[in-house]
C-alpha positions in Angstrom: -46.0 82.5 57.2 -46.5 80.6 53.9 -47.1 77.3 54.2 -44.5 75.5 52.7 -41.7 77.0 54.6 -43.3 76.2 58.2 -42.7 72.7 57.7 -39.3 73.9 55.6 -38.0 74.5 57.9 -39.3 71.9 60.9 -37.5 69.2 58.2 -34.6 71.1 58.4 -35.1 71.5 62.2 -35.7 67.4 62.6 -32.5 66.8 60.4 -30.2 69.8 62.5 -30.8 67.0 66.1 -29.8 64.1 64.1 -26.8 65.9 62.6 -25.0 67.7 65.0 -23.6 64.3 66.5 -23.8 61.1 63.8 -21.1 61.6 61.9 -19.1 62.7 65.0 -20.0 61.1 67.5 -17.2 58.4 67.0 -14.9 60.3 67.5 -16.2 61.8 71.0 -16.5 58.4 72.0 -13.1 56.9 71.2 -11.2 59.8 73.2 -13.1 58.7 76.3 -11.3 55.5 75.9 -14.4 53.7 74.7 -13.7 54.0 70.7 -14.2 49.7 70.8 -18.4 49.9 72.1 -19.1 52.9 69.4 -21.5 50.9 67.4 -23.4 50.5 70.9 -24.1 53.5 70.8 -25.1 53.5 67.1 -27.1 50.5 67.2 -28.9 51.8 70.0 -30.6 53.5 66.9 -32.0 50.6 64.9 -32.9 48.7 67.9 -35.0 51.5 69.2 -36.5 51.4 65.6 -38.1 47.9 65.9 -40.6 49.0 67.7 -41.0 52.9 69.7 -41.9 55.1 66.4 -44.4 51.5 66.5 -45.9 52.8 70.0 -45.4 56.5 69.5 -47.5 56.2 65.7 -50.1 54.3 68.1 -50.7 57.1 71.3 -50.0 59.7 68.3 -53.3 58.2 66.5 -55.8 57.6 68.8 -54.8 60.1 72.2 -51.9 62.7 70.8 -52.1 65.1 67.6 -49.2 64.1 66.0 -47.6 67.8 65.7 -48.2 67.6 70.2 -46.7 64.6 69.8 -43.3 65.3 67.7 -42.6 68.1 70.5 -43.0 66.3 73.6 -40.7 63.9 72.1 -38.4 66.0 71.7 -38.3 68.1 74.8 -37.7 64.5 76.0 -34.9 63.8 73.4 -34.0 67.4 74.0 -33.8 66.6 78.1 -31.8 63.6 77.6 -28.9 64.7 75.4 -28.3 67.9 77.5 -28.0 65.5 80.0 -25.7 62.8 78.2 -23.0 66.1 77.6 -23.1 67.7 81.3 -22.9 64.5 82.9 -20.4 63.7 79.8 -18.8 67.2 80.9 -19.2 66.9 85.0 -17.5 63.2 86.1 -14.9 63.9 87.9 -14.1 60.3 88.2 -13.9 59.6 84.2 -17.4 58.6 82.3 -18.9 55.8 84.0 -20.1 53.8 80.1 -23.3 52.4 81.7 -24.4 56.3 82.4 -23.5 57.8 79.5 -25.1 54.9 77.1 -28.2 54.9 79.7 -28.8 58.5 78.9 -27.6 58.5 75.4 -30.1 55.8 74.7 -33.4 57.7 76.3 -32.8 59.8 74.1 -31.9 58.1 70.9 -35.6 56.6 71.8 -37.4 59.0 72.1 -35.9 61.6 69.1 -36.5 58.0 66.4 -39.8 57.9 66.4 -39.7 62.1 65.4 -37.9 60.9 61.6 -42.4 59.1 61.6 -44.2 61.8 62.9 -42.5 65.1 60.9 -44.2 62.7 58.1 -47.3 62.9 59.1 -47.5 66.6 60.8 -46.3 67.1 56.8 -48.6 64.5 55.0 -51.3 66.3 57.1 -50.7 69.9 56.4 -50.8 69.4 53.2 -53.3 67.2 52.7 -55.5 69.1 54.9 -54.1 72.5 52.3 -55.2 70.6 49.6 -52.0 70.4 48.3 -50.5 67.3 46.3 -47.7 65.2 48.4 -46.3 63.8 45.7 -45.4 66.9 44.7 -44.9 69.4 47.6 -43.5 67.4 49.8 -39.8 66.2 48.0 -39.1 70.3 47.6 -40.4 70.7 51.4 -38.1 67.1 52.9 -35.2 68.2 51.0 -34.1 71.1 53.6 -33.9 68.4 56.3 -30.7 67.2 54.6 -30.0 70.9 54.4 -30.5 71.0 58.1 -28.5 67.8 58.7 -25.4 69.2 57.0 -25.9 72.4 59.2 -25.5 71.2 62.2 -21.7 68.8 61.0 -21.0 71.9 59.5 -21.8 74.5 62.4 -20.1 71.6 65.3 -16.5 71.6 62.5 -16.3 75.0 62.5 -16.5 74.8 66.7 -14.3 72.5 67.6 -17.0 70.0 68.9 -15.9 67.1 67.1 -14.4 65.9 70.1 -16.1 67.1 72.6 -19.5 66.5 74.6 -21.1 70.1 73.4 -22.0 68.4 70.8 -24.6 66.4 72.3 -25.4 70.1 73.6 -25.9 71.0 70.4 -28.3 68.9 68.8 -30.5 68.4 72.6 -31.0 72.8 72.3 -32.0 71.8 68.5 -34.5 69.5 69.7 -35.9 72.1 72.3 -35.7 74.9 69.7 -38.4 72.3 67.3 -40.5 71.8 70.7 -41.3 75.1 70.9 -42.1 76.0 67.5 -43.8 72.6 67.4 -46.7 75.2 68.8 -46.7 76.9 65.3 -47.5 74.1 63.6 -50.8 73.2 62.3 -53.2 70.6 63.9 -53.4 67.4 62.9 -56.1 65.3 63.2 -56.3 62.8 65.6 -57.9 59.4 63.8 -62.0 58.4 64.1 -61.8 55.2 65.9 -62.6 53.1 62.4 -59.3 55.2 61.2 -57.2 53.8 63.8 -54.6 51.0 63.4 -54.4 48.2 65.3 -50.9 47.4 67.4 -50.1 44.8 65.0 -50.8 47.4 62.2 -48.5 49.7 63.8 -45.8 46.8 63.7 -46.6 46.5 60.1 -47.4 42.6 61.5 -49.5 41.2 58.7 -46.9 42.7 56.2 -44.9 38.9 56.6 -47.3 37.6 54.9 -45.0 38.2 52.1 -42.7 36.3 52.9 -45.3 34.1 51.2 -44.4 34.9 48.0 -40.7 34.0 46.7 -40.0 37.6 44.9 -41.0 39.2 48.2 -39.2 37.1 50.2 -35.8 36.5 48.6 -36.5 40.9 48.2 -36.8 41.3 51.9 -34.3 38.9 53.2 -31.7 41.1 50.9 -32.6 44.1 51.8 -31.8 43.9 55.5 -28.2 41.6 53.8 -27.6 45.3 52.5 -28.5 47.5 55.3 -25.5 45.8 57.6 -23.8 48.3 55.2 -26.3 51.6 56.2 -24.8 52.5 59.1 -20.8 52.1 58.9 -20.2 54.6 57.2 -21.5 57.0 60.0 -20.3 54.8 62.3 -16.6 55.3 61.6 -15.5 57.4 59.4 -15.0 60.3 61.3 -12.6 58.4 63.7 -11.2 56.9 60.6 -10.3 59.7 59.3 -9.4 61.5 62.7 -7.5 58.2 62.9 -4.3 59.9 60.2 -3.9 63.0 63.3 -1.1 60.2 64.9 0.7 60.9 61.4 2.5 63.8 61.4 2.9 64.1 57.8 -0.8 63.9 58.2 -2.4 65.6 61.3 -2.8 68.9 59.8 -4.3 67.9 56.1 -8.0 69.0 56.0 -9.8 65.6 56.2 -8.4 65.7 59.9 -9.3 68.9 60.7 -12.0 69.3 59.3 -13.9 65.0 58.9 -16.8 66.9 59.5 -17.4 68.7 56.5 -16.1 66.5 54.4 -18.0 63.7 55.2 -20.8 66.2 54.7 -20.4 65.7 50.5 -21.9 62.3 51.2 -24.7 64.2 51.9 -25.3 66.3 49.3 -24.5 64.1 46.7 -27.5 61.6 49.0 -29.5 64.6 48.0 -28.6 65.7 44.7 -28.6 61.6 43.9 -32.6 61.3 44.5 -33.0 63.6 41.4 -32.1 60.1 39.1 -34.4 57.4 40.6 -37.4 58.1 38.3 -34.7 58.1 35.4 -33.0 54.3 35.9 -36.2 52.7 37.7 -37.8 53.1 34.8 -34.6 52.7 33.1 -33.3 49.9 34.1 -36.2 48.1 36.6 -35.1 47.8 40.0 -33.0 44.7 39.6 -30.2 46.8 38.0 -30.4 50.2 40.6 -30.6 47.5 43.4 -27.4 45.9 41.8 -25.8 49.9 41.0 -26.2 50.4 44.0 -24.9 47.4 45.8 -21.6 47.8 44.1 -21.4 51.5 45.0 -21.2 50.4 48.3 -17.9 48.7 46.7 -17.3 51.2 46.1 -17.1 53.9 48.9 -15.9 50.8 51.5 -12.8 50.2 48.8 -12.3 54.1 48.2 -11.5 54.0 51.9 -9.2 51.5 52.3 -7.1 53.0 49.7 -7.3 56.5 50.8 -5.8 58.9 52.5 -5.8 63.3 53.7 -3.1 64.1 51.1 -2.7 65.1 48.1 -3.9 62.8 45.9 -5.4 60.1 48.2 -8.3 62.7 49.3 -9.4 63.1 46.2 -10.4 58.7 46.8 -11.7 60.1 49.4 -14.0 62.9 47.9 -15.0 59.9 45.2 -15.7 58.0 48.0 -18.0 60.4 49.1 -19.9 60.8 46.3 -20.2 57.3 45.8 -22.5 56.7 49.1 -25.7 59.6 47.1 -25.6 56.0 44.7 -25.5 53.0 47.7 -27.5 54.4 49.8 -30.5 56.5 47.1 -31.1 53.3 45.2 -31.5 51.7 47.6 -33.3 53.5 50.5 -35.3 55.1 47.6 -35.7 52.8 45.0 -36.8 49.8 47.6 -39.0 51.0 48.8 -40.9 51.8 46.4 -40.6 48.4 44.6 -42.6 47.5 47.4 -45.3 50.0 46.9 -45.9 48.5 44.0 -45.8 45.4 44.4 -48.2 45.2 47.6 -52.0 45.2 48.0 -52.4 48.3 48.8 -54.2 47.7 52.5 -50.5 46.1 53.1 -48.6 49.5 51.7 -48.5 50.8 55.0 -47.3 47.7 57.0 -44.9 46.2 53.6 -42.9 50.2 54.8 -42.7 49.4 58.3 -41.1 45.1 57.5 -38.8 47.4 54.5 -37.7 50.0 57.1 -37.4 47.3 60.1 -35.3 44.1 58.3 -33.1 47.6 56.9 -32.2 50.2 59.3 -33.8 47.5 61.9 -32.4 44.4 61.6 -30.0 45.1 59.7 -28.2 48.7 60.2 -27.9 47.4 64.1 -26.2 43.4 63.3 -24.1 45.9 61.0 -22.9 48.2 63.3 -21.8 45.6 65.8 -20.5 43.7 63.4 -18.5 46.6 61.8 -17.6 47.1 65.4 -15.6 43.9 65.6 -14.0 44.1 62.9 -12.4 47.2 63.7 -11.5 46.0 67.0 -9.2 43.5 65.9 -7.4 45.1 63.4 -6.6 48.9 65.6 -6.1 50.4 69.0 -6.4 52.9 70.9 -3.4 55.7 71.3 -3.3 58.6 72.9 -1.3 61.5 71.9 -2.0 64.6 74.1 -5.5 65.2 74.8 -6.7 63.2 72.2 -6.7 58.9 71.7 -6.5 58.2 67.6 -7.5 54.5 66.8 -5.2 53.4 64.4 -4.0 50.5 62.9 -5.1 49.2 59.8 -8.0 50.5 58.4 -7.8 49.9 55.3 -8.0 45.9 55.8 -11.4 46.6 57.7 -12.6 49.1 54.7 -11.4 45.6 52.7 -13.3 43.4 54.6 -16.5 45.9 54.2 -16.5 45.8 50.4 -15.7 42.2 49.7 -19.1 41.7 51.8 -21.2 44.0 49.6 -19.6 42.6 46.8 -20.9 38.9 47.5 -23.9 40.5 48.2 -24.5 42.0 45.4 -22.7 38.6 43.2 -25.4 36.8 45.1 -28.1 38.6 44.5 -28.1 39.0 40.9 -28.4 35.6 40.6 -30.7 34.7 42.9 -33.2 37.6 42.5 -35.3 37.6 39.2 -38.2 40.0 38.9 -40.3 41.2 36.7 -40.1 44.5 35.5 -42.2 47.3 37.0 
């Protein structure tokens, strides 16, 4: 079997696991009466991302081949995710938050390290085959986004957005990937001289970069903007579904098929990756980051203005398109800036620090803060078998947009790097 195809299938399955529940879990939790705790579930991804990838990476680096570690993690993640669904479906006395959250957290703790492990497997295989990873990997990685979209659509079309079957879907795909890892190329375990220390694995050496004013400012603002990263993943689906409480909107496509509408964000994300080299070269990191920040303002603001009817749904569609710019111009451009601004000996640690500040601390704080805002402006409303989170959602989105705007203005004033 062609190596590129094998690695592309690995990426497809890797992100299909995530796409099955990431954008629809909030709706299911709302139906369980846990709408006020959605952020806790999403923030757990950021919490475990602070330490689990490094710990699992040390094991893969020292003792277990990366593709084997990838499989073992997916075996555990899939088993715990199916257990989460089984408990949710069979809790006769009502679903207990602590039990559901504990099972879900265990699954996420084993899944999040696989994002890095799958990259390691691909890089190792391509290098052993004598291929250029920079030129070859992007065309392989794009199948990950396709996999994410595929399970989003599957969960939507099968009617799983409001129930535990989205977790079953995720768990089954995880187990399939566990089996598939036996067909992946072997990854060599590092020799003693190449093994990373615990300090390197956790990216602690990169904290020395805070001595540089430019990098300190960049990392702080990366954390502040990282606050925005998971807000729409956490709450866009419950928000769109909330319109179902209104007779005029309850049959609208955006209500009945929220996941498909939201998936336009991932389509946009895939396309916007191609624009980054041009914008980085022409406008520099500061302007590209500012574009991302103002894109977040639009992302949130358009949610506040739109509705699932026509022409209001066009504003939602525009928000999905803007997401590609908001996400890619921040995450990928920021990663490139870190790579170009650090000594080669610190690059890996610096990337880890960037991820810690954005997807770890920033996203976790942002999701929890967003939950507080939403709890203040909305309340649950049960109609038949469905529970809708209703209230002044527009005020919430405008608050998030105002936050992104303040960060953008401050960034434009404080951050003054040399053009790279």
